[in-house]
C-alpha positions in Angstrom: 28.6 -11.0 18.5 28.8 -12.7 15.2 26.8 -15.8 16.5 24.1 -13.5 17.9 23.8 -11.7 14.6 23.4 -14.9 12.7 20.7 -16.2 15.0 18.8 -12.9 14.6 19.1 -13.2 10.8 18.2 -16.9 10.7 15.0 -16.8 12.9 13.1 -13.6 12.3 10.0 -15.3 10.8 9.7 -18.2 13.3 8.6 -15.8 16.0 5.4 -15.0 14.1 4.2 -18.5 14.6 0.9 -19.2 12.8 0.9 -15.7 11.4 3.6 -16.9 8.9 0.6 -18.4 7.0 -0.8 -14.9 6.6 2.5 -13.9 5.0 2.2 -16.7 2.6 -1.4 -15.6 1.9 -0.1 -12.1 1.3 2.4 -13.4 -1.2 -0.5 -15.1 -3.1 -2.7 -12.0 -3.0 0.0 -9.6 -4.1 1.1 -11.9 -6.9 -2.5 -11.9 -8.2 -2.8 -8.2 -7.7 0.4 -7.6 -9.7 -0.9 -9.7 -12.5 -4.2 -7.8 -12.7 -2.5 -4.4 -12.5 -0.3 -5.3 -15.5 -3.3 -6.6 -17.4 -6.5 -4.6 -16.7 -5.9 -1.5 -18.8 -4.6 -3.4 -21.8 -7.4 -5.9 -21.6 -10.1 -3.2 -21.5 -8.7 -1.3 -24.4 -7.5 -4.1 -26.6 -10.0 -6.9 -26.0 -13.2 -5.2 -24.7 -12.6 -2.2 -27.0 -13.5 0.4 -24.4 -12.3 3.9 -25.2 -9.6 5.2 -22.9 -12.0 7.9 -21.6 -14.5 5.2 -20.5 -11.7 3.3 -18.8 -10.9 6.4 -16.8 -14.5 6.9 -15.9 -14.8 3.3 -14.9 -11.7 3.5 -12.7 -13.0 6.6 -11.0 -16.4 4.9 -10.3 -14.6 1.9 -8.9 -12.6 4.2 -6.6 -15.8 5.9 -5.3 -17.6 2.6 -4.7 -14.5 1.1 -2.9 -14.2 4.2 -0.8 -17.8 3.8 0.3 -17.4 0.1 1.0 -14.8 0.9 3.7 -17.5 2.4 5.9 -19.1 -1.1 6.0 -16.0 -3.2 6.1 -14.7 -1.8 9.4 -17.9 -2.5 11.5 -18.2 -5.9 9.8 -14.7 -6.8 11.0 -15.5 -5.8 14.6 -18.8 -7.6 14.6 -18.1 -10.9 12.9 -14.3 -11.1 13.5 -11.4 -10.5 11.2 -10.9 -14.1 10.1 -14.4 -14.5 8.8 -14.2 -11.2 6.9 -10.9 -12.2 5.4 -12.2 -15.5 4.2 -15.5 -14.1 2.8 -13.6 -11.2 1.1 -11.1 -13.6 -0.4 -13.8 -15.8 -2.0 -15.5 -12.6 -3.3 -12.3 -11.3 -4.7 -11.4 -14.6 -6.4 -14.9 -15.0 -7.9 -15.0 -11.4 -9.2 -11.6 -11.8 -10.7 -12.6 -14.9 -12.6 -15.6 -13.0 -13.9 -13.3 -10.4 -15.5 -13.3 -12.8 -18.5 -16.9 -11.9 -19.1 -16.5 -8.2 -19.0 -18.0 -6.8 -22.3 -19.0 -3.2 -21.4 -18.4 -0.3 -19.0 -21.2 -1.5 -16.8 -19.8 -5.0 -16.3 -16.3 -3.6 -15.8 -17.4 -1.4 -13.0 -19.5 -4.2 -11.4 -16.8 -6.8 -11.3 -14.0 -4.5 -10.6 -15.9 -2.8 -7.7 -16.6 -6.2 -6.1 -13.0 -7.3 -6.6 -11.5 -4.1 -5.3 -13.8 -3.8 -2.3 -13.1 -7.4 -1.4 -9.4 -6.9 -1.6 -9.8 -3.9 0.8 -11.8 -6.3 3.1 -8.9 -8.7 3.1 -6.4 -5.9 3.9 -8.5 -4.4 6.7 -9.3 -7.8 8.1 -5.7 -8.9 8.2 -4.5 -5.6 9.8 -7.2 -6.0 12.4 -6.3 -9.6 13.0 -2.6 -8.7 13.5 -3.7 -5.9 15.8 -5.4 -8.5 18.0 -2.8 -11.3 18.1 0.5 -9.3 18.3 2.2 -6.9 20.5 3.4 -3.4 19.4 6.9 -4.4 18.4 5.9 -7.5 16.5 3.1 -5.6 14.6 5.5 -3.2 13.0 8.0 -6.0 12.3 5.3 -8.1 10.8 4.0 -5.3 8.6 7.6 -4.7 7.4 7.9 -8.4 6.3 4.4 -8.2 4.8 5.4 -5.2 2.7 8.6 -6.9 1.5 6.6 -10.0 0.6 4.0 -7.9 -1.2 6.7 -6.3 -3.4 8.1 -9.8 -4.3 4.5 -10.8 -5.2 3.9 -7.8 -7.3 7.1 -8.4 -9.3 6.2 -12.1 -9.7 2.7 -11.4 -10.9 3.8 -8.7 -13.3 6.5 -10.9 -14.9 4.3 -14.0 -15.1 1.8 -12.3 -17.4 4.3 -10.9 -19.9 4.0 -13.8 -22.4 0.2 -13.9 -22.2 0.0 -10.1 -22.7 2.3 -10.5 -25.7 -0.1 -13.0 -27.2 -2.9 -10.3 -26.9 -5.8 -12.6 -27.4 -9.1 -13.0 -25.4 -8.0 -16.6 -24.6 -4.8 -15.3 -23.1 -6.5 -12.7 -21.0 -9.0 -15.3 -19.8 -6.1 -17.5 -18.7 -4.7 -14.6 -16.7 -8.0 -13.9 -14.9 -8.7 -17.5 -14.1 -5.2 -18.2 -13.0 -5.2 -15.1 -10.9 -8.5 -16.1 -9.3 -7.0 -19.4 -8.3 -3.9 -17.7 -6.8 -6.0 -15.3 -4.8 -8.3 -18.1 -3.6 -5.2 -19.9 -2.2 -5.3 -17.3 0.5 -8.3 -19.0 2.1 -6.4 -22.0 3.5 -3.6 -19.7 4.6 -6.1 -17.7 6.7 -7.7 -20.9 8.1 -4.2 -22.1 9.2 -3.3 -18.6 10.6 -3.7 -17.3 14.1 -7.1 -17.3 15.8 -7.6 -14.3 18.1 -9.2 -14.5 21.5 -12.3 -12.6 22.3 -11.9 -8.9 21.4 -10.8 -6.7 24.3 -13.3 -4.5 26.1 -14.1 -1.2 24.4 -12.5 1.9 26.0 -15.3 4.2 24.7 -18.8 4.1 23.2 -17.6 6.5 20.6 -17.3 5.3 17.0 -13.8 5.4 15.5 -14.8 8.1 13.0 -15.4 10.5 16.0 -11.8 10.0 17.3 -10.4 13.3 16.0 -6.8 12.7 16.7 -6.9 9.3 14.9 -8.7 10.8 11.9 -6.1 13.6 11.6 -3.3 11.1 11.7 -5.0 8.9 9.2 -5.4 11.9 6.8 -1.7 12.9 7.2 -0.4 9.4 6.8 -2.8 8.9 3.9 -1.4 12.1 2.2 2.1 10.6 2.5 1.0 7.6 0.4 0.8 10.1 -2.5 4.4 9.0 -2.9 3.3 6.0 -4.9 1.8 8.1 -7.7 4.9 10.3 -7.6 7.0 7.3 -8.3 4.9 5.6 -10.9 3.5 8.6 -12.7 5.5 11.8 -12.1 9.0 10.3 -12.3 8.5 8.4 -15.6 6.8 11.5 -17.2 9.7 13.7 -16.0 12.3 11.4 -17.4 10.5 11.2 -20.8 9.9 15.0 -21.1 12.5 16.9 -19.2 15.7 14.8 -19.0 18.3 13.3 -21.4 18.1 10.0 -19.6 17.1 6.9 -21.6 13.4 5.9 -21.4 14.5 2.4 -20.3 15.8 3.9 -17.1 12.2 4.2 -15.8 11.8 0.4 -15.6 15.1 0.1 -13.8 14.2 2.8 -11.3 10.9 1.0 -10.4 12.8 -2.3 -10.1 15.4 -0.5 -7.9 12.7 0.8 -5.6 11.1 -2.6 -5.3 14.4 -4.3 -4.6 15.5 -1.9 -1.9 12.1 -2.2 -0.1 12.3 -6.0 -0.3 15.9 -6.0 1.2 15.7 -3.2 3.7 12.1 -2.5 4.8 12.5 -4.7 7.9 15.7 -3.1 9.0 14.3 0.4 8.5 11.2 -0.4 10.5 13.1 -1.2 13.7 13.2 2.4 14.9 9.4 2.9 14.6 8.2 0.3 17.1 6.8 3.0 19.5 5.2 6.4 19.0 8.4 8.3 19.9 10.4 6.3 17.3 7.6 6.7 14.7 7.7 10.4 15.2 11.4 10.5 14.7 11.6 8.4 11.6 8.7 10.3 10.0 11.0 13.4 10.1 13.8 11.3 8.6 11.4 10.4 5.8 10.5 14.0 5.2 14.1 15.0 4.9 14.8 12.1 2.5 11.8 13.1 0.3 13.2 16.7 0.0 16.6 15.5 -1.0 15.2 13.0 -3.5 13.0 15.6 -5.2 15.9 18.1 -5.5 18.0 15.5 -7.2 15.2 14.4 -9.5 14.3 17.9 -10.5 17.9 19.0 -11.1 18.4 15.9 -13.3 16.7 17.9 -16.1 19.5 20.5 -16.1 22.5 18.3 -16.8 24.0 15.8 -19.2 22.8 12.2 -19.8 25.4 10.5 -17.6 25.0 12.9 -14.7 21.2 12.9 -15.0 21.2 9.1 -14.7 23.3 9.2 -11.6 21.2 11.9 -10.0 17.9 10.0 -10.8 19.3 6.8 -9.3 20.5 8.6 -6.2 17.1 10.4 -6.0 15.1 7.2 -6.2 17.3 5.6 -3.4 16.6 8.6 -1.2 12.9 8.5 -2.1 12.8 4.8 -1.2 14.4 5.5 2.2 11.7 8.1 2.9 9.1 5.7 1.7 10.3 2.9 4.1 10.5 5.2 7.1 7.1 6.8 6.6 5.5 3.5 5.9 6.9 2.0 9.1 5.8 5.0 11.2 2.2 4.8 9.8 1.9 1.2 10.9 2.7 2.2 14.5 0.3 5.2 14.4 -2.5 3.0 13.0 -2.2 0.5 15.8 -1.0 2.4 18.8 -3.6 5.2 18.5 -6.5 2.8 18.0 -9.0 1.4 20.4 -8.0 -2.4 20.5 -11.6 -3.4 20.6 -12.4 -1.6 17.3 -9.5 -2.5 15.1 -11.8 -3.0 12.2 -13.2 0.5 12.3 -9.8 2.1 13.0 -8.0 0.2 10.2 -10.8 1.1 7.8 -10.2 4.8 8.6 -6.5 4.4 7.9 -7.4 2.8 4.6 -9.7 5.7 3.8 -6.7 8.0 4.3 -4.6 5.9 1.9 -7.4 6.1 -0.7 -7.3 9.9 -0.4 -3.6 9.9 -0.7 -3.8 8.1 -4.1 -6.1 10.9 -5.3 -3.7 13.6 -4.0 -0.8 11.8 -5.6 -2.4 12.0 -9.0 -3.0 15.7 -8.5 0.7 16.2 -7.5 1.9 14.4 -10.6 -0.2 16.8 -12.6 1.4 19.7 -10.8 4.8 18.4 -11.7 3.7 18.1 -15.4 2.4 21.6 -15.4 5.1 23.5 -13.4 8.2 21.5 -14.1 11.0 22.1 -11.5 8.7 24.4 -9.5 6.2 21.5 -9.4 8.8 19.3 -7.6 9.2 22.1 -5.1 5.5 22.0 -4.4 5.6 18.2 -4.0 8.5 18.4 -1.6 6.7 21.1 0.4 3.5 19.0 0.6 5.2 15.8 1.8 7.6 17.6 4.2 4.7 19.5 5.7 2.8 16.2 6.2 5.8 14.6 7.9 6.3 17.6 10.2 2.6 17.9 11.1 2.4 14.1 11.7 5.5 14.2 14.1 4.0 17.2 15.9 0.6 15.6 16.3 2.1 12.3 17.7 1.3 12.0 21.4 4.2 11.3 23.8 2.9 7.8 24.6 0.1 5.3 23.9 -1.8 6.3 27.0 -2.1 9.8 25.8 -3.2 8.6 22.4 -6.0 6.6 24.0 -6.9 9.3 26.5 -9.2 11.2 24.1 -11.2 8.0 23.5 -12.1 7.4 27.2 -15.3 9.0 28.3 
């Protein structure tokens, strides 16, 4: 038994073959993304001298443009192939990121950030479609679990790498960040070239466009709403600690680190139960229960002493992270198993649209917590639990049933 366990632990990545290069590319991309996320707002306010209100307007405009771009990205992936779309998107993302050094107004900010963000979405959709073509069901979920762990490592590396340059707070330092990030993102190109090359796309099971697949759209919306969890973690929890608990402000950084570390270490293990639709439905309910427990602990941390509040917040974030890992793993299975294999680009774009909507809902839920305090956490728990239950109920018994509605 012990020898078998060691072999399983020692060789999980080798079974991905050439797709390991895609994981390396994901590390480069996420490192660059982490660097930009840590830098963008500070650069716009400190160096470009944009008022915070204009930064908010610009971010909203970028979100709308990126949302619209997804309607073109999906068909492009299906028509030209995922590899070509990934490579072209990578070049565009790297070029636009380098151009950040020349941002001098709201207009140039929206222009370059829209190109960069849309291109990153093209890379993401293209890679998910590529994995959908070259891997079987079980390997897809396991691959996405590794990808998520790798991405978290990259975000952490990128964020840490720019700290000294951010501290310098000069235009030269910001320029160095953008040019360096462009090179890092561009390194994804050779990784994609070395990665797997899919065979001809399978025959279409329907003449219907993916957007007309009602079951899939509903699942994309529900899973997208569950991604509101990211805003709860990065916005609602820090504000709650600062305004409603006796816990030290520094705990916020530790909790975010704890969340990242747990995902890096355990995401693969927690994804094993979601390899098929039945398993995905089951772990989605596990995730809903974990969210409820987490939000109860976080909310009640405002009613107790410092030491107890710290313990409750740590336990709450651990439970939150378990729910996050379970629901993320389930969403990967839904996104692939309910899709027409011949239209992975369109279907994965629809799932990305759901995630974009989830980010908007997450911001609204964070505002609800800020306005209603403990009651707000009850609202958040009810929303996420309802999404989990509805997702589990809407899950078909098997893949054949999921595809049945697509066949005409």
